[in-house]
LUMNUKOL-850325 format. One record per residue: residue number from 1; x, y, z of N, C-alpha, C in turn. Coordinates in Angstrom, 3 decimals, always signed. Example, Ala and Ser with C-alpha at 12.3 -4.5 7.8 and 13.67 -1.06 7.14 Angstrom:
residues 2
1 | +13.190 | -5.690 | +7.800 | +12.300 | -4.500 | +7.800 | +13.200 | -3.300 | +7.800
2 | +12.850 | -2.250 | +7.080 | +13.670 | -1.060 | +7.140 | +12.900 | +0.030 | +7.870
end
This chain:
residues 109
1 | +11.551 | +15.929 | +10.646 | +11.326 | +16.871 | +9.569 | +11.130 | +16.106 | +8.268
2 | +10.060 | +16.367 | +7.576 | +9.784 | +15.678 | +6.320 | +10.450 | +16.403 | +5.169
3 | +10.935 | +15.591 | +4.243 | +11.524 | +16.175 | +3.035 | +10.415 | +16.562 | +2.072
4 | +10.715 | +17.543 | +1.227 | +9.740 | +17.988 | +0.228 | +9.448 | +16.853 | -0.748
5 | +8.237 | +16.825 | -1.241 | +7.850 | +15.813 | -2.218 | +8.350 | +16.260 | -3.585
6 | +9.181 | +15.426 | -4.190 | +9.668 | +15.687 | -5.544 | +9.619 | +14.382 | -6.325
7 | +9.491 | +14.502 | -7.636 | +9.427 | +13.314 | -8.487 | +10.710 | +12.491 | -8.396
8 | +11.843 | +13.110 | -8.102 | +13.108 | +12.396 | -8.002 | +13.167 | +11.397 | -6.868
9 | +12.324 | +11.562 | -5.859 | +12.294 | +10.618 | -4.740 | +11.533 | +9.343 | -5.081
10 | +10.790 | +9.327 | -6.169 | +9.969 | +8.166 | -6.553 | +10.828 | +7.179 | -7.347
11 | +11.753 | +6.517 | -6.666 | +12.721 | +5.677 | -7.378 | +12.543 | +4.175 | -7.174
12 | +11.494 | +3.775 | -6.475 | +11.211 | +2.353 | -6.298 | +10.022 | +1.977 | -7.176
13 | +10.002 | +0.734 | -7.657 | +8.899 | +0.260 | -8.489 | +7.975 | -0.623 | -7.653
14 | +6.680 | -0.439 | -7.851 | +5.671 | -1.244 | -7.164 | +4.492 | -1.436 | -8.102
15 | +3.734 | -2.488 | -7.851 | +2.535 | -2.776 | -8.638 | +1.320 | -2.496 | -7.764
16 | +0.410 | -1.672 | -8.263 | -0.846 | -1.397 | -7.586 | -1.806 | -2.529 | -7.911
17 | -2.385 | -3.140 | -6.863 | -3.303 | -4.259 | -7.057 | -4.637 | -3.978 | -6.364
18 | -5.715 | -4.443 | -6.986 | -7.058 | -4.305 | -6.429 | -7.566 | -5.680 | -6.014
19 | -8.316 | -5.755 | -4.908 | -8.862 | -7.049 | -4.494 | -9.916 | -7.525 | -5.483
20 | -9.950 | -8.822 | -5.662 | -10.915 | -9.415 | -6.587 | -11.423 | -10.698 | -5.946
21 | -12.711 | -10.728 | -5.603 | -13.298 | -11.890 | -4.948 | -13.979 | -12.781 | -5.975
22 | -13.819 | -14.104 | -5.789 | -14.441 | -15.091 | -6.679 | -15.122 | -16.145 | -5.804
23 | -16.260 | -16.692 | -6.239 | -16.933 | -17.732 | -5.460 | -16.032 | -18.952 | -5.299
24 | -16.080 | -19.551 | -4.096 | -15.250 | -20.739 | -3.849 | -15.993 | -22.047 | -4.067
25 | -17.274 | -21.984 | -4.466 | -18.060 | -23.180 | -4.733 | -18.738 | -23.743 | -3.501
26 | -18.456 | -23.185 | -2.329 | -19.059 | -23.671 | -1.091 | -19.817 | -22.552 | -0.377
27 | -20.186 | -21.516 | -1.108 | -20.937 | -20.411 | -0.528 | -20.079 | -19.274 | -0.017
28 | -18.784 | -19.413 | -0.069 | -17.879 | -18.346 | +0.371 | -17.184 | -17.716 | -0.816
29 | -16.157 | -16.968 | -0.532 | -15.388 | -16.333 | -1.594 | -13.901 | -16.532 | -1.361
30 | -13.174 | -16.516 | -2.439 | -11.715 | -16.542 | -2.404 | -11.226 | -15.173 | -2.824
31 | -10.340 | -14.587 | -2.028 | -9.799 | -13.270 | -2.355 | -8.568 | -13.443 | -3.227
32 | -8.585 | -12.785 | -4.354 | -7.438 | -12.725 | -5.244 | -7.078 | -11.264 | -5.473
33 | -6.010 | -11.040 | -6.211 | -5.560 | -9.674 | -6.487 | -5.321 | -9.513 | -7.969
34 | -5.768 | -8.378 | -8.516 | -5.619 | -8.061 | -9.935 | -4.688 | -6.860 | -10.066
35 | -3.635 | -7.011 | -10.853 | -2.688 | -5.915 | -11.073 | -3.357 | -4.831 | -11.908
36 | -3.216 | -3.567 | -11.463 | -3.798 | -2.440 | -12.174 | -2.759 | -1.610 | -12.905
37 | -1.622 | -1.350 | -12.240 | -0.626 | -0.459 | -12.840 | +0.717 | -0.621 | -12.128
38 | +1.785 | -0.339 | -12.874 | +3.120 | -0.250 | -12.279 | +3.356 | +1.211 | -11.905
39 | +3.845 | +1.437 | -10.688 | +4.038 | +2.792 | -10.189 | +5.478 | +3.013 | -9.743
40 | +5.912 | +4.250 | -9.807 | +7.155 | +4.671 | -9.177 | +6.763 | +5.274 | -7.835
41 | +7.404 | +4.805 | -6.760 | +7.014 | +5.223 | -5.417 | +8.230 | +5.542 | -4.559
42 | +7.984 | +6.270 | -3.492 | +8.951 | +6.471 | -2.407 | +8.341 | +5.799 | -1.181
43 | +9.126 | +4.967 | -0.490 | +8.638 | +4.247 | +0.688 | +9.447 | +4.696 | +1.901
44 | +8.732 | +5.181 | +2.916 | +9.377 | +5.611 | +4.160 | +8.812 | +4.784 | +5.315
45 | +9.665 | +4.092 | +6.064 | +9.154 | +3.389 | +7.243 | +8.673 | +4.401 | +8.282
46 | +7.567 | +4.073 | +8.939 | +7.013 | +4.973 | +9.943 | +7.211 | +4.403 | +11.341
47 | +6.773 | +3.151 | +11.543 | +6.805 | +2.593 | +12.888 | +6.728 | +1.069 | +12.817
48 | +7.332 | +0.437 | +13.801 | +7.185 | -0.996 | +14.007 | +6.710 | -1.175 | +15.439
49 | +5.554 | -1.833 | +15.588 | +5.000 | -2.044 | +16.921 | +4.766 | -3.530 | +17.143
50 | +4.896 | -3.981 | +18.375 | +4.620 | -5.391 | +18.651 | +3.123 | -5.654 | +18.585
51 | +2.767 | -6.844 | +18.155 | +1.368 | -7.221 | +18.081 | +1.226 | -8.722 | +18.182
52 | -0.014 | -9.182 | +18.136 | -0.282 | -10.617 | +18.157 | -1.267 | -10.956 | +17.060
53 | -1.069 | -12.124 | +16.494 | -1.961 | -12.614 | +15.442 | -2.047 | -14.112 | +15.595
54 | -3.251 | -14.623 | +15.794 | -3.464 | -16.058 | +15.987 | -2.581 | -16.586 | +17.112
55 | -2.555 | -15.879 | +18.230 | -1.783 | -16.247 | +19.418 | -0.282 | -16.317 | +19.181
56 | +0.201 | -15.699 | +18.132 | +1.645 | -15.638 | +17.869 | +2.063 | -14.174 | +17.873
57 | +3.231 | -13.915 | +18.396 | +3.739 | -12.547 | +18.400 | +4.294 | -12.196 | +17.032
58 | +4.079 | -10.941 | +16.648 | +4.606 | -10.469 | +15.382 | +4.870 | -8.974 | +15.477
59 | +5.644 | -8.468 | +14.570 | +5.894 | -7.034 | +14.482 | +4.980 | -6.463 | +13.400
60 | +4.330 | -5.355 | +13.695 | +3.462 | -4.692 | +12.725 | +4.208 | -3.470 | +12.213
61 | +4.558 | -3.498 | +10.937 | +5.323 | -2.401 | +10.331 | +4.396 | -1.536 | +9.495
62 | +4.490 | -0.221 | +9.700 | +3.715 | +0.707 | +8.889 | +4.673 | +1.574 | +8.079
63 | +4.188 | +2.011 | +6.923 | +5.002 | +2.785 | +5.994 | +4.179 | +3.922 | +5.419
64 | +4.870 | +4.972 | +4.986 | +4.266 | +6.074 | +4.258 | +4.796 | +5.977 | +2.833
65 | +3.902 | +5.810 | +1.875 | +4.288 | +5.655 | +0.473 | +3.787 | +6.870 | -0.298
66 | +4.656 | +7.423 | -1.130 | +4.281 | +8.552 | -1.978 | +4.334 | +8.107 | -3.428
67 | +3.323 | +8.481 | -4.200 | +3.289 | +8.179 | -5.637 | +2.654 | +9.368 | -6.355
68 | +2.746 | +9.360 | -7.672 | +2.057 | +10.386 | -8.449 | +0.547 | +10.191 | -8.289
69 | -0.183 | +11.285 | -8.380 | -1.632 | +11.244 | -8.175 | -2.305 | +10.348 | -9.206
70 | -3.214 | +9.524 | -8.716 | -4.064 | +8.665 | -9.556 | -5.453 | +8.681 | -8.946
71 | -6.463 | +8.757 | -9.781 | -7.836 | +8.800 | -9.278 | -8.337 | +7.434 | -8.822
72 | -7.677 | +6.347 | -9.244 | -8.190 | +5.009 | -8.950 | -7.557 | +4.346 | -7.730
73 | -6.755 | +5.037 | -6.950 | -6.151 | +4.453 | -5.753 | -7.125 | +4.594 | -4.594
74 | -7.367 | +3.484 | -3.866 | -8.339 | +3.506 | -2.773 | -7.871 | +2.636 | -1.611
75 | -8.442 | +2.924 | -0.459 | -8.202 | +2.117 | +0.730 | -8.602 | +0.675 | +0.424
76 | -7.831 | -0.297 | +0.907 | -8.134 | -1.707 | +0.680 | -7.356 | -2.303 | -0.477
77 | -6.777 | -1.461 | -1.328 | -5.890 | -1.958 | -2.381 | -4.532 | -2.244 | -1.744
78 | -3.589 | -2.747 | -2.530 | -2.251 | -2.971 | -2.001 | -1.196 | -2.695 | -3.060
79 | +0.021 | -2.519 | -2.579 | +1.193 | -2.364 | -3.432 | +2.080 | -3.571 | -3.221
80 | +2.635 | -4.101 | -4.305 | +3.580 | -5.201 | -4.185 | +4.889 | -4.813 | -4.847
81 | +5.959 | -5.264 | -4.228 | +7.296 | -5.051 | -4.776 | +8.111 | -6.270 | -4.384
82 | +8.339 | -7.155 | -5.348 | +8.998 | -8.423 | -5.025 | +8.111 | -9.218 | -4.093
83 | +8.657 | -9.651 | -2.964 | +7.884 | -10.407 | -1.972 | +7.159 | -9.502 | -0.978
84 | +7.376 | -8.221 | -1.058 | +6.806 | -7.265 | -0.115 | +5.381 | -6.893 | -0.507
85 | +4.466 | -6.880 | +0.474 | +3.065 | -6.523 | +0.259 | +2.689 | -5.414 | +1.238
86 | +2.209 | -4.293 | +0.709 | +1.809 | -3.163 | +1.544 | +0.325 | -2.887 | +1.337
87 | -0.474 | -3.137 | +2.363 | -1.917 | -2.906 | +2.315 | -2.190 | -1.420 | +2.539
88 | -2.973 | -0.811 | +1.661 | -3.267 | +0.620 | +1.751 | -4.392 | +0.843 | +2.759
89 | -4.075 | +1.611 | +3.823 | -5.036 | +1.909 | +4.885 | -5.706 | +3.263 | +4.704
90 | -4.993 | +4.224 | +4.118 | -5.539 | +5.573 | +3.915 | -4.845 | +6.210 | +2.715
91 | -5.580 | +7.062 | +2.009 | -5.071 | +7.762 | +0.825 | -5.387 | +9.238 | +0.987
92 | -4.382 | +10.099 | +0.803 | -4.655 | +11.534 | +0.845 | -3.649 | +12.311 | +0.006
93 | -4.075 | +13.494 | -0.398 | -3.240 | +14.424 | -1.163 | -2.558 | +15.328 | -0.137
94 | -1.253 | +15.167 | +0.083 | -0.603 | +15.851 | +1.206 | -0.557 | +17.368 | +1.112
95 | -0.534 | +17.927 | -0.082 | -0.457 | +19.386 | -0.201 | -1.590 | +19.968 | -1.045
96 | -2.616 | +19.167 | -1.319 | -3.803 | +19.589 | -2.077 | -3.462 | +20.146 | -3.451
97 | -2.357 | +19.660 | -4.029 | -1.944 | +20.155 | -5.344 | -2.414 | +19.256 | -6.491
98 | -2.839 | +18.023 | -6.163 | -3.232 | +17.088 | -7.207 | -2.051 | +16.471 | -7.931
99 | -0.833 | +16.662 | -7.404 | +0.360 | +16.106 | -8.049 | +0.762 | +14.748 | -7.470
100 | +0.633 | +14.585 | -6.152 | +1.080 | +13.371 | -5.486 | +0.001 | +12.844 | -4.552
101 | +0.120 | +11.555 | -4.206 | -0.711 | +10.940 | -3.175 | +0.200 | +10.410 | -2.093
102 | -0.254 | +10.479 | -0.859 | +0.440 | +9.847 | +0.246 | -0.438 | +8.703 | +0.707
103 | +0.141 | +7.499 | +0.776 | -0.576 | +6.301 | +1.151 | -0.046 | +5.810 | +2.491
104 | -0.912 | +5.660 | +3.472 | -0.524 | +5.069 | +4.737 | -0.753 | +3.571 | +4.592
105 | +0.296 | +2.778 | +4.809 | +0.246 | +1.347 | +4.529 | +0.721 | +0.511 | +5.712
106 | +0.247 | -0.733 | +5.756 | +0.711 | -1.727 | +6.725 | +1.309 | -2.886 | +5.930
107 | +2.488 | -3.304 | +6.331 | +3.144 | -4.413 | +5.635 | +2.486 | -5.720 | +6.035
108 | +2.137 | -6.523 | +5.040 | +1.516 | -7.831 | +5.293 | +2.604 | -8.883 | +5.388
109 | +2.389 | -9.834 | +6.307 | +3.371 | -10.915 | +6.483 | +3.269 | -11.917 | +5.355
end
């Protein structure tokens, strides 16, 4: 059962970051991140599943993040909080009210 979305649940701080690519001088690009805004968020763990990356086993953790509505949040951006990095996979307005956004995220190692 999901709890109702209220502003009081947004008690964690995170920084919204957008990807920023720069030439690496050898014909490729280097991916960097540019901070856009500090947000108050609620983070709920959803699932941890086993996976593999570069022939190594790892756990893939997904989270549901709620924040106040912003027009500039998009898939491919990320949220950071301390050492934690959450890549935004999907963005939607859960109750079509324009008050909050629900972000489906995957935690980056």
